[in-house]
N, C-alpha and C positions, 0 to 999 in steps of 0.2 A: 919243136916249134921254131919257125924262122920268121923274123920281122925285118923288113927292108924299108927304110925311109926313102922318100923321093924328093929330090931337090927341085925347086921351082924358081922362077923369077920373083921379084918383089910384086906383091899383089896389093892394089889399093882399091878403095870403094868404087864399085860399079865399073871397074876396068875390064871385066869379062864376066860371063856367066860361069857357074860351077861346071857346066858341061863343056864349055870351051876350054876351061882350065884342064879338065881331065883329058880332053882330046889332045891337048898340047903336051902333057907330061906323063900320062899313063899309057904305056905302049903295049902292055900285056897283062892278063889277069887269069890265072888258072882256076879250074874248078876247085871248089871247097876252100876258097881263100876269102879273106876279109879285108876290105879296104877301110882304113881308118882315116878320117878327115878331121882336122881341127875345126871347132865351131867358128872360130874367128874367120877362117877362110870362107866358110859357107856364108857367114854374115856379111863379109865384105863383098862377095859376089852378089848377094841379095840387096845390098845397099842399106843394111841395118846399122846405120851409124848416125851419130849426132856430132856437130862441131864442138870442140872443147870450149872455144871462146864463145861466151854468151849462154852456155848451158848450165843450169843449176843441177849439179851432179846429185846432190841429196834428193832433190825432187824426182829426178829421173830414176834413181834407184828405187824409190817408193812406187813410182808408176809401173816399173817393170816387175816388182815383187808381187807375189801372191800374199805374203805376209812378211813383216819386218819387225825387228826388235826395237821398240821405241824407248827413248830415254837413256839407252846405254851409250857410253862414249865409244866412238869407233876404235877398234883395236888395230894398231898399225895402219890406220887410215881406212879400214874396211868396216862396213856395216853388215851384221849378220842378217840374212834373209832366207826366205823359202821361195823358190822360183822353179817352175816346171817340176814340182813335186820333189825338189831336192833342197837340202840344206846347203846354202852357198853364201858367198860374200858378194856384196854390191850387186845382187841380182844377176851376176855373171858379167857385168859391164867391165870393160878393160880398155886401156889406152896404149898398151905396149905394142910395138910393131904396127902402128896404125896411122902414122903420118898426120898427127894433129886432130884426130877424131876419137870419140868414145865409140867402141864397138859393142853393140848389144848382142845378146844371143839371137839366133834365128827366131823369127816369129812363130814358126811351127816346125821345130826340129824333126818331129816324126815324119811329117809330110815330105820334108827335104830328104830324109834318109830313104824313105820308100821310093821317091822319084829317082834318086841316084842309083839305087839298086836295079830298078827296071831299065834304066839307061845302060848300066853295065852288062846286064843280061843280053840286051839286044846288040850292043856294040861288039862284045867279045864272044857271043854265042854260048855263054855259060848258063847252067841251070842252078847250081848250088853256089851261091856267093852271098856274103854278108857285108853290110855297111854299118859302121859305127861313127857317129859324130861325137867328138870328145872335147872336153875342156879340163883345165887343171883345177884340182881341189886340194884342200889341206885336211890332214887327219888330226883329230884332237890330240894334243900333247906330243906332237911330232913336228920337227922342222922339215921343210921341204914339200914341194908340191908332188902330187901323183895324178895320174889320168883318171877321168871318170866319164862314163857314157851318158851323154845328154839324150841320145836316141840311138836305136839300133833297128835294123831290118834284115830279114833273111835268115835268122838263126835264133834258136831258143836262148834266152838271156841267162837262164839259171840251170845248172846241172844239179839234180837232187840225188842224194844218197839214201833217201827214204826206202825202207824195206831191204837195205843192205846192212851188213854188220862190219864192225871193226875187226882188227886182226885177232882179237880174242873172242869173237862171236857176239859181242855186245851190240844190240840193235842201235842203228843210227837214226835218231828221231828227228832232229832239226838240222842235220848237217847238209848244207848246200854250198855249191861253188858259184859265185857270181862271175859267170863267164865273160860277159861283155865289159864289165868294169875291169876285170883282170887283163883282158886284151887291150883296153884303153890305156892302162898303166904301162904295159909292155911297149905299146906304140909311142906313148909320150916319152919314155926313156930314150927311144931311138930318134924321135923327131926333135927333142930338145925344147928348151924354154927361152932361148935367147935369139941370136942372129943367124941361126943355122939355115933358115929358109927351106925347111923340110916339113911342110904342113900335111903331107900325105904319107901313109905307110901301108904296105901290103903284108899281111901275116898269112903264113901257110903252115901246114902240118900241125893243126890245132887239136889238142886232146879235149875230150869231154864236149865235143861240138856236135850239135844236131842242126842241120840246115833245113829250112822250111820254105815252101813256095809262096805262101800267102803273106800279105801284109798283116802285122799284128792287129787283132781286133781291139776295141775299146776295153773289153773285159780283160784281155791279156795284158794290155798296157797298165791297167789299174792294178793287176795282180803283181806287177813288178815292184810296186811301192809298198812300204810298210807304214801304216798310220802311226803317228807319233806315240799314241798310247800303247801300241804293240811293239814299238821299236826297242832294240836292245838298250838304247840310251833314252828310253821314253821318260824316265824320271827327270832327266834334264830338259828334254824338249817340251814336256807338258808343264814344267815349272815356269816357263816364260809366258808373260802376258803379251802375246803377239798382237800386232795391230795390222788390220787389213790394208794391203797395198792395191795398186791399180789393177793387177792381174786377177786378184780376188778369190781364187779357189780356197776353200777351207782346208786346213792342214790334214784333217782326217779324210778329205776327198782326194788327196794327192795319190 
């Protein structure tokens, strides 16, 4: 597997569309490759920002959250939330590399990923190509951020080992590889978290990858997410008395 980050100029809110940005900095894209884009760049291109001055951040976090943890003191300044079917901090809102604004997640990350993939297929004449919109997340009991897929298009997000066996012939019942989040982490390592100005990455020679031509259906998108009561950490997730935020989907509907 090969991951190559792409350097760009500084991007500010509404300075260009995501397609104009890709026209400027993405010169080639081979078949069976994946373009990874930071959610911040997509949001800046879509104008999904709020000025820091005069904005009530706590209120904004609750408006953008599906559910948030009420009454808990912020940890390192972050509020624990559920947004877009993910356990995240501050509903994904960030102010780094943003030039004085809060950057929200794209309003519809999946629609953005689908549109970008169709644009890439037409521009480069490729059939099998994937798009992943990514953001940084934190793993419990580990320092440091890793990448996570906020939305993906053009490839199966999970590789299943069901009906296969381990090296001793034992059936693998629950073993799955989360392909898109694994690729998001690889790309995030290449793109960096600071002042690198590399918000794009192209990944090629990807193992366990199945490319698809159709946009994911609602059923397929729902199947990506594990309801809290079925999650490996369900005992922790369901012990919280979550409060409904402005986005409003129930945790079990994620």
